[in-house]
N, C-alpha and C positions, 0 to 999 in steps of 0.2 A: 436840509434835504433838497436835492435837485429835482427838476421836472422829470428827468429820466428815471430817477429812483422812484418818484411818485407813480409814474406810468407802470413801472415794474411791479410795485406793491399793489397797485390797483388791479393789474392783470392777475396777479397771484391770488388776491382775495376773491375777485369775481369768478375766475375759472375754477380754482381749487376748492371753493366753498361748496360747489355743487357736483363737481367731478369727484370720483372716489379716490382722491390722492392727498387729502388733508391740507386745508388752507393754513391752519396754525403751524403745521410742520414745515410747510414751504416758507411761511413768513419768518420762522425762526432760522431756517437754513439760509435764506437769502439775506437776512440781516447780518448773519455771520460772514457770508461771502462778500457783501458790500461794506462790511464794517460800519454799519449804520449806528450812530450814537445818539443818545437822547431819550427823553421820556415822551412817548407819542400817544398819550391817552386820548386826547381830542381827535387825533388822526385815526386811531383805532375805532372810536365811536362812529365817526363818519363813514368808515369803510363798512362797518356792520350795518349802518343805516342804508347804504347803497345796495347791499345784497338783500336786505329785508325788502326794500322797494321792488327789487327784481322779482322776488317770490310773490309778493302781493299783486304785482301787475300780471305776471304770467298766469297765476292761478286766481285771478280776480273773481271769476264766477264761483269757484269753490269757496273762496273767502267770504263772498257776499252771502252764500248759502249758510255758512257757519255763523255769520253774524245774525242772520234772520232766524236761524234755528239752533240756538246755542246748546240745546239738549238733544240734538239729533244723534243718531248712532255714530256718525263720523266724528262729531264734536266730542262725544264721550270717549271715543278711542284716542283722540288727540290728548284729552285730559289724562287718560290712563297711561299714555306713552310718556307724558311730561313728568308725572310723579316719580317713577323710578330714576329718571334722568336727574332730577333735582336732588333726590336722596343720595345718589352716587357722587354727584358733584360736591355736595357738602361733606361726604365721607372722605373723598380723596382730594379735597381742596388744597391742602398743604403739599401733597405729593405732586399734584398737577402744576402748582406754581413753581416748585423746584424743577419739574421736568422741562420748563421753558428755558432752562439754561442750555438745553440741547443734549444732555448726557444720554438720555434714553431715545433720542430721535432716530438713530439708525435702526434700532430694534423695533420701534413702533412702525416705521415705514415698512420693514420687512414683514411684520405681523399683518399689516393691512394687505400686503401683496399675497401672503399665504391665504388669507381669508377670501380674497377675490378669486384665487385659483380654486379653492375648495367649493365656493358657491357655484362656480361655473361647472364643476364636475357633478355636483349634487342637484343642481336646479333642473327643473323640467318645464315643459310648456304647459303648466298647470292653469286651470281656470278656477282654482279654489279661491274663494273670497276671504279677504282679511278678516280675522276675528279679534275680539277684545284681548284674548290671550296673546295673539300675534302682535298686537299693538304694544302690549306690556313688554314682550320680548324685544321688540325694536326700540322701545324706550330704554331698556337696560343697555342695549348696544350703543345707543346714543350717549348714555352716561359714561360708558367706558371710553368713548371717543373724545372725551375732553382732553385726553393726553395728546400733546402735539405729535403728529406723525400717524395717529390712528384716525382714519377718515370718518367723519360723521355720516356723510351720505353713503360711503362705501360700506360701513359696518351695518347701517340700518337696512339698506337695500339687500345686502348679502344675507342678513338674518331672515328677511322676508322671503327671499328666493329659496334659501335652504329649507325653510318651513313649508315650502310648496305653494306660496300665494301667487296670484296672477301678477305678471310682471308690471304692467302699466299701473295697476292699483298700488302695488308695492312702491314703485318709484314716486308716484304722485303723493302718496301718504308720507313718504320719507321727507319730501320737500315741505309739505304742509306742517308736519310735526316739528320742523325746524323753526317755524315762526315764533312760538313762545320762547324757545331757547335763544334765538338771536336777540329778541327783545330783552331777555334776562341778561344776556352778555352786555348789551348796550347799557342797561341800568347799572350793572356792576361797574363798568368802566366809568360811567358818570359819577357814581358814588365815590369811587376811588379818586376821580378828578377833583371832586369837591373837598375831599379830605386832604389830598396831597398836593393839589394844584394840577392844572392841566398841562404843565410843561410848556415848551416852546410851540407856538402855533405857526405853521407854515401855510399861509393863506393860499397862494397860487398853487403850490404842489398838492395841497389838500383838496382843492376844487378839482384839479386834474385827476387825482386818484379816485375821487368820488365818481366822476363821470365814467372813467375807465372801468371801475369795479361794477358799476350799474350795468353798462352795456355788455361787458364780458360775462356778467352774471346771468343776464337774460339769455345770451348765446349758450352758456354752459348748461342751463336748465333744459333748453330745447334740445341740445345735443345729447344730454344724458337720457332724456325721455326716449330719444331715438336709439341710443346705444344699448339700452336695457333689452330691447327686442332684436336689434340687428347686429350688434357687435359683441364679440367674445370679451367678457370682462377680464379675462386673464391678461389681455394686452395692457390694461392699466396696472396689473400686478407686475408685469415685466418692467414697466417704467419705474414703478416704486422700488423694485429690487435694485435697479441701477442707481436710483437716487439714494436708496438706503446705503449702498456700498460707498457712494461718493461722500455721503454725510459722515462716514467713519473718519474721513480725512479732513473734514471741515470743522466739525464741532469738537 
């Protein structure tokens, strides 16, 4: 892996993890475009760690409150959101692993695009507070979003907006509920690494990718918090429609 490739993958992970455009989908697509070869388990773990740190730092006040009050209402809603995600991941585990070949990638990109457009049409300037039922619904959306090309942040935020919840709370909860899932993804990659070996470790490119993913992750969280209120989400849908069409010819 070259430094240029590391920068590209770091940017993809950092930006698309939190923007509603699917990080896993973009990583699959660009690995095909760049013809990247090899088993990058350690590299993947470090990229997940970079985006995890970005969330923890940006939402450090919320995270500290959750640590101090692990049975608060918000903490309970995160637990409720995580349960259906884990159940769906376990149910679709084999299908998701097969999907990383890229066969379903164009359709998943287009599905996310449609969801973003629908949420823009149906969402309102609601002041409705997020409920436990809404948290479960967002958790289900997060579980479905394990397929590459279906955006985790996009599906969860769109679900909250369609259900009529307040925009800032919906967006911040979407990012907070990603913390257990990012940790679980890291744990899964580490377990796979211990079983199969971590493959080739590219020291300098991995360090560069980590820094790029962390910085771009912080930027994308801040931008997305702004975009939820100020930007029409269907613009992300237009982008995904274009990427979806391109991916038909790549994968």
